[in-house]
C-alpha positions in Angstrom: 19.0 -21.2 -9.7 18.1 -17.6 -10.1 16.7 -16.4 -13.4 19.0 -13.9 -15.0 17.9 -10.4 -16.0 16.6 -10.2 -19.6 17.9 -6.6 -19.7 19.2 -4.3 -17.0 16.7 -1.6 -16.1 19.4 1.0 -15.9 20.6 0.2 -19.5 17.0 0.2 -20.7 16.4 3.6 -19.3 19.7 5.0 -20.6 18.7 4.0 -24.1 15.8 6.5 -23.8 18.3 9.4 -23.1 19.9 11.3 -25.9 23.7 11.7 -25.9 26.6 9.5 -24.8 26.3 7.2 -21.8 27.6 8.4 -18.5 31.4 8.1 -18.2 32.8 5.2 -16.3 32.7 5.8 -12.6 30.0 8.5 -12.8 27.3 6.2 -11.4 27.8 3.7 -8.6 25.0 1.3 -7.5 25.9 -0.9 -4.5 24.0 -3.7 -2.9 21.8 -6.5 -4.1 18.4 -8.2 -3.6 16.7 -10.1 -2.1 15.5 -7.6 0.5 11.8 -8.6 0.7 9.8 -11.9 0.9 9.4 -11.7 -2.9 11.1 -13.3 -5.9 11.2 -9.9 -7.7 14.3 -7.8 -7.9 12.5 -4.9 -6.3 15.5 -3.1 -4.7 17.8 -3.2 -7.7 15.1 -2.1 -10.1 14.2 0.9 -7.9 17.9 1.6 -7.5 18.3 1.6 -11.3 15.4 4.0 -11.8 16.8 6.3 -9.1 20.3 6.2 -10.7 18.7 7.0 -14.1 16.8 9.9 -12.5 20.1 11.2 -11.1 21.7 11.0 -14.5 18.9 13.1 -15.9 19.4 15.7 -13.1 23.1 15.6 -13.9 22.4 16.4 -17.5 20.5 19.5 -16.4 23.3 20.4 -14.0 25.8 20.1 -16.9 23.6 22.4 -19.1 23.8 25.0 -16.3 27.4 24.7 -15.2 29.3 22.6 -17.7 30.2 20.1 -14.8 29.0 16.6 -14.0 28.7 15.1 -10.6 29.4 11.7 -9.1 26.2 9.6 -8.3 25.8 6.9 -5.7 22.6 4.8 -5.0 22.4 2.1 -2.3 20.0 -0.8 -3.3 18.9 -1.3 0.3 18.0 2.4 0.7 16.3 2.4 -2.7 14.2 -0.7 -1.7 13.2 1.1 1.5 11.5 3.8 -0.5 8.8 1.3 -1.6 7.9 0.6 2.0 6.5 4.1 2.3 5.3 5.4 5.7 4.3 2.0 7.0 7.8 1.5 8.2 9.9 4.5 7.1 8.0 7.4 8.8 8.3 7.7 12.5 6.2 10.1 14.7 7.5 11.6 18.0 5.4 10.7 21.0 4.9 12.7 24.2 8.0 11.0 25.7 10.1 12.3 22.9 10.7 8.9 21.3 10.1 8.3 17.6 7.9 5.4 16.8 6.3 4.0 13.6 3.3 6.0 12.4 0.1 4.1 13.1 -1.5 2.5 10.1 -4.5 4.4 8.8 -7.8 2.6 9.5 -8.9 3.5 5.9 -5.7 1.9 4.5 -6.2 -1.2 6.6 -9.8 -1.5 5.4 -8.7 -1.0 1.8 -6.0 -3.7 2.1 -8.4 -6.2 3.7 -10.8 -6.0 0.6 -8.3 -5.3 -2.2 -7.1 -8.8 -2.6 -7.3 -11.6 -5.2 -10.6 -13.5 -4.8 -11.7 -16.7 -6.6 -14.3 -16.5 -9.3 -17.0 -18.8 -10.5 -14.9 -20.1 -13.4 -11.9 -21.1 -11.2 -10.0 -18.0 -11.9 -9.2 -15.0 -9.7 -10.2 -11.3 -9.6 -8.9 -8.3 -7.7 -11.5 -5.5 -7.0 -10.0 -2.3 -5.8 -11.6 -0.3 -2.9 -9.5 2.8 -2.4 -11.4 6.1 -1.9 -15.1 6.1 -0.8 -16.7 6.9 -4.1 -14.7 4.2 -6.0 -15.5 1.7 -3.3 -19.2 2.4 -3.7 -19.0 1.7 -7.4 -17.4 -1.7 -6.9 -19.9 -2.5 -4.1 -22.8 -1.6 -6.4 -21.5 -4.0 -9.0 -20.9 -6.8 -6.6 -24.1 -6.1 -4.6 -22.4 -6.9 -1.3 -21.2 -5.4 2.0 -17.7 -3.9 2.5 -16.4 -6.9 4.4 -13.9 -9.5 3.2 -16.4 -12.4 3.5 -19.1 -10.5 1.6 -16.7 -9.5 -1.2 -15.4 -13.0 -1.4 -18.8 -14.5 -1.7 -19.9 -11.9 -4.2 -16.9 -12.3 -6.5 -17.4 -16.1 -6.4 -20.7 -15.7 -8.3 -19.0 -14.0 -11.3 -16.9 -15.3 -14.2 -13.7 -13.3 -14.2 -13.9 -11.7 -17.6 -17.5 -10.7 -17.1 -16.7 -9.0 -13.8 -13.8 -7.2 -15.3 -16.1 -5.7 -18.0 -18.7 -4.8 -15.5 -16.3 -3.1 -13.2 -14.9 -1.1 -16.1 -18.4 -0.2 -17.3 -19.1 1.3 -13.9 -16.0 3.4 -14.0 -14.8 1.4 -11.0 -11.3 -0.3 -10.7 -10.3 -4.0 -10.7 -8.8 -6.6 -12.9 -8.6 -10.3 -13.7 -5.6 -12.0 -12.2 -3.7 -13.2 -15.2 -0.7 -15.4 -15.5 2.4 -13.8 -17.1 1.6 -15.9 -20.2 -2.0 -14.7 -20.4 -0.9 -11.1 -20.0 1.8 -11.6 -22.7 -0.9 -12.7 -25.1 -3.3 -9.9 -24.2 -3.6 -7.0 -26.7 -2.9 -4.4 -24.0 0.4 -6.2 -23.2 1.3 -6.1 -26.9 0.5 -2.4 -27.1 2.8 -1.6 -24.1 5.5 -4.0 -25.2 5.9 -2.1 -28.5 6.5 1.2 -26.5 9.3 2.4 -24.2 8.7 2.2 -20.5 8.8 6.0 -20.5 7.1 7.6 -23.5 8.3 11.1 -24.5 6.5 12.7 -27.4 7.0 16.2 -28.8 3.6 17.9 -29.0 4.4 21.4 -30.0 7.2 23.8 -31.2 8.8 26.5 -29.1 12.2 28.2 -28.8 14.9 26.5 -26.7 14.8 27.5 -23.1 17.9 27.5 -20.9 17.2 26.1 -17.4 16.0 29.0 -15.1 18.7 30.6 -13.1 21.5 29.6 -15.4 25.0 28.9 -14.0 24.2 30.6 -10.7 21.6 28.0 -9.8 22.3 25.9 -6.7 20.4 22.7 -7.8 19.7 21.0 -11.1 16.0 22.1 -11.1 16.4 25.5 -9.4 13.7 27.8 -10.7 11.8 25.1 -12.5 8.1 25.4 -11.7 5.9 22.3 -11.3 2.1 22.0 -11.0 1.3 18.8 -9.2 -2.3 17.7 -9.9 -2.0 14.1 -8.4 -3.0 12.1 -5.5 -1.9 8.8 -3.9 1.6 7.6 -4.4 2.7 7.3 -8.1 1.8 10.8 -9.2 2.9 12.6 -6.0 6.1 10.6 -6.1 6.8 11.9 -9.6 6.4 15.5 -8.4 8.4 14.8 -5.2 11.2 13.5 -7.5 11.4 17.0 -9.0 11.2 18.8 -5.7 14.1 16.8 -4.4 16.3 18.3 -7.2 15.2 21.9 -6.4 12.0 22.5 -8.3 9.2 24.7 -6.9 6.4 22.2 -6.7 2.9 23.5 -6.1 0.3 20.8 -5.3 -3.2 21.7 -6.6 -6.2 19.9 -5.1 -9.8 20.8 -4.4 -11.1 20.6 -0.8 -13.9 18.3 -1.9 -11.5 15.6 -3.2 -10.9 12.6 -0.9 -7.4 12.0 0.3 -5.4 9.3 2.2 -3.6 11.4 4.9 -0.6 9.0 5.4 0.0 9.0 1.6 -0.2 12.9 1.5 2.2 13.1 4.5 4.8 10.9 2.9 4.8 12.3 -0.6 4.5 16.1 0.0 7.9 16.9 1.4 9.5 20.0 -0.2 6.2 21.0 -1.9 3.7 23.8 -1.4 -0.1 23.2 -1.4 -2.9 25.2 -2.7 -6.7 24.7 -3.2 -8.1 25.2 -6.7 -11.1 23.3 -8.2 -10.6 23.1 -11.9 -14.3 22.3 -12.4 -15.1 25.8 -11.1 -14.9 28.6 -13.8 -13.0 31.2 -11.8 -10.6 28.7 -10.2 -10.0 27.0 -13.6 -9.0 30.4 -14.9 -6.5 30.9 -12.1 -5.1 27.4 -12.8 -4.6 28.4 -16.4 -2.7 31.5 -15.3 -0.4 29.3 -13.2 0.1 27.1 -16.2 1.3 30.1 -18.1 4.2 30.4 -15.7 4.9 26.7 -15.3 7.6 24.4 -16.7 6.0 21.0 -15.8 2.4 19.9 -15.4 1.9 16.5 -13.7 -1.5 14.9 -13.6 -2.7 11.5 -12.5 -6.4 11.6 -13.3 -8.5 9.0 -15.1 -7.6 9.1 -18.9 -9.3 11.9 -20.8 -10.4 13.6 -17.6 -8.1 16.5 -18.1 -9.0 16.9 -21.7 -12.7 17.0 -20.8 -12.1 20.1 -18.7 -9.8 21.9 -21.1 -6.5 20.9 -19.4 -5.3 18.3 -21.9 -1.7 18.3 -23.2 -2.4 20.0 -26.5 -4.4 22.7 -25.0 -1.9 23.5 -22.3 1.0 23.4 -24.8 -0.7 26.1 -26.8 -1.3 28.1 -23.6 2.3 27.6 -22.5 4.7 26.7 -25.4 7.6 24.7 -23.9 5.5 23.0 -21.3 6.4 19.4 -20.2 3.1 17.6 -19.5 3.5 14.4 -17.5 0.6 11.8 -17.3 0.7 9.0 -14.8 -1.9 6.2 -15.1 -2.4 2.5 -14.8 -2.7 1.0 -18.3 -0.6 3.3 -20.4 -1.0 5.7 -23.3 -3.5 3.7 -25.4 -4.6 0.2 -26.2 -7.9 -1.6 -25.5 -7.5 -0.8 -21.7 -6.0 2.6 -22.2 -9.2 4.4 -21.1 -9.5 2.5 -17.8 -8.3 3.7 -14.4 -6.4 1.6 -11.9 -4.1 1.3 -9.0 -0.8 -0.5 -8.1 -2.7 -3.7 -7.0 -4.7 -3.8 -10.3 -1.5 -3.5 -12.3 0.1 -6.3 -10.3 -3.0 -8.5 -10.9 -3.4 -8.1 -14.6 0.3 -8.3 -15.6 1.1 -11.6 -13.8 2.9 -10.2 -10.8 0.3 -11.6 -8.3 0.6 -15.1 -9.8 4.4 -15.0 -9.7 4.4 -13.8 -6.1 1.8 -16.4 -5.2 3.6 -19.3 -6.9 6.6 -18.4 -4.8 4.6 -18.9 -1.6 3.7 -22.2 0.0 0.0 -22.3 -1.0 0.3 -20.9 -4.6 -2.6 -18.6 -4.1 -2.2 -15.3 -6.1 -0.7 -12.6 -3.8 0.2 -9.0 -3.9 3.9 -8.2 -3.3 4.9 -7.0 0.2 5.4 -3.5 -1.0 3.8 -1.1 -3.5 5.7 -2.7 -6.4 4.6 -0.3 -9.1 3.6 3.0 -7.5 7.1 4.3 -6.4 8.9 2.9 -9.4 6.4 4.6 -11.7 6.9 7.9 -9.8 10.7 7.7 -10.2 10.3 7.0 -13.9 8.0 9.9 -14.4 10.5 12.2 -12.7 13.2 10.8 -15.0 11.1 11.4 -18.1 10.2 15.0 -17.0 13.9 15.8 -16.7 14.8 14.2 -20.0 12.1 16.4 -21.6 13.4 19.5 -19.9 16.9 18.8 -21.2 15.4 18.4 -24.8 13.6 21.7 -24.4 16.8 23.4 -23.4 18.7 21.9 -26.4 16.2 22.1 -29.2 13.0 23.7 -27.8 9.5 22.2 -28.0 6.6 21.1 -25.7 6.6 17.5 -24.6 4.3 14.9 -23.2 5.7 12.3 -20.8 3.6 9.1 -20.2 4.3 6.4 -17.7 2.1 3.7 -16.3 1.8 1.2 -13.5 1.5 -1.8 -15.9 4.7 -0.7 -17.7 6.5 -0.6 -14.4 5.3 -4.1 -13.5 6.5 -5.4 -16.8 9.9 -3.6 -16.3 10.4 -5.3 -12.9 9.5 -8.7 -14.5 12.1 -8.2 -17.2 14.7 -8.1 -14.5 14.3 -11.9 -13.8 13.4 -13.6 -10.6 15.2 -14.7 -7.4 14.9 -18.3 -6.0 16.4 -17.9 -2.5 14.5 -14.9 -1.2 12.7 -16.8 1.6 15.9 -17.4 3.5 17.6 -14.2 2.6 19.6 -12.8 5.5 19.5 -9.2 4.4 15.9 -8.3 5.0 15.2 -4.6 5.5 14.5 -3.4 9.1 13.0 -0.2 10.5 15.6 2.1 11.9 18.6 1.0 9.8 18.6 4.1 7.6 19.5 6.8 10.1 22.0 8.3 7.6 19.1 9.1 5.3 16.7 10.3 8.0 15.1 13.7 7.8 13.5 15.3 10.8 10.5 17.7 10.3 9.1 19.4 13.4 5.7 21.0 14.0 4.0 19.5 10.9 0.2 19.0 10.7 1.1 15.3 11.3 3.3 16.0 14.3 7.1 15.8 14.6 8.3 13.3 11.9 11.4 11.4 11.2 11.3 10.0 7.7 13.4 8.2 5.2 14.8 11.1 3.2 16.2 11.2 -0.4 18.4 8.2 -0.9 20.3 9.4 -4.1 23.7 10.8 -3.4 25.2 13.4 -5.8 28.6 14.9 -5.1 27.6 18.6 -5.5 23.8 18.8 -5.2 22.5 15.9 -3.0 18.7 15.8 -3.3 17.0 17.3 -0.3 13.6 18.6 0.9 13.5 22.4 1.1 10.6 22.5 3.5 8.5 20.1 5.6 5.4 18.4 4.3 2.7 21.1 4.3 -0.9 21.4 5.5 -3.2 21.0 2.4 -4.3 24.4 1.1 -1.8 26.3 3.1 -0.2 28.3 0.3 -1.6 30.9 -2.1 -2.1 29.9 -5.7 1.0 31.7 -7.0 4.6 31.0 -7.9 7.6 31.8 -5.8 10.0 34.5 -7.2 12.8 32.9 -9.3 
């Protein structure tokens, strides 16, 4: 028998929003799990987060116009967002036919190594190998070659806790594969459990600001300016969430920073891209000028990295009173692991998700879920928090910090309960079934694309992409006219 939800994700998120609950009939969520070979309620949790995000957009729309819209979210389409480009981005070939985009060799390599491996003390450890410089740090700790067999053999010589500490000391990424019970007893879990899944903190005073464009705006976030200093799924998805509701999102990266091209392709729709290196004095000065005209600043760097370069939340709130500063990380806003970096797979490992997924399989070996369980959910939650903060700024003024984490998202999914009959579920997702959500982008740097577009439906301002995914560095470091 299925385990019931301990609390509905939509209800939990609505409790973070000031004001009365949406009226009956305003929000419709249709469909149900299971949609993947997983016991987790992935589709319904994503749908709840997207519906909450739409409610936050509706709040801003009401502040502009006095009207509210009807919202609809399909659980199947929401679940498909977690597949990313592996199945939901098609590229047109020379014959004119659209086919699945080829999987990146770098991603295939990362996936082959970033798995739970047994340790010397009969536990499991997941080392993370994304991006060349981070892979090098892990390999230096393990003293092995970048092959599955070599990594397996090296991990087998370590005790799990010792390896976790060594990886952290090297500023690399990885985590002990814990059971849900072990995670629940861990001090980091206790820290996160005492805090909301989306933390919104007022960090400065400023006068109330009406949404830019007022009642003549065509979308909930029309005129809102967003600086996107993120890479690789969760952070870019947060900024994409704002672009879909009409924000002017300017991605800021440095040419020297490594990227994963398929992830850039799939999370950059509707954005512009510029190159600025915040570690260079002149370019940092230009970034500060951009902050002065921004409404939202989204960062996904290692904790304290922005503060070390003068771009922390307090500094920027002084520079631009009324700023909404969004931080996306792995372990949360504090606690004993709060200073550590991590990725989706690390969050799954440490919070018990890998054990739950593995126990549902035939061999019981810890496994990662078949989709990026935490990344996309965390991005949707960050977008939700940013819009809640913008609404608070409009009503009462102030600068705000919004904090979300991959571990909190994993814990939220687990609070939804588990499904028993997923293995024989007849409703598995298939490529090509979402034509009604498809968006075609021609002549992009990645070719002609057909992608899964925004899946939220709003009666007046359905989310959309205002422009195709751009070439990195293709825009000047300036804002569009409001």
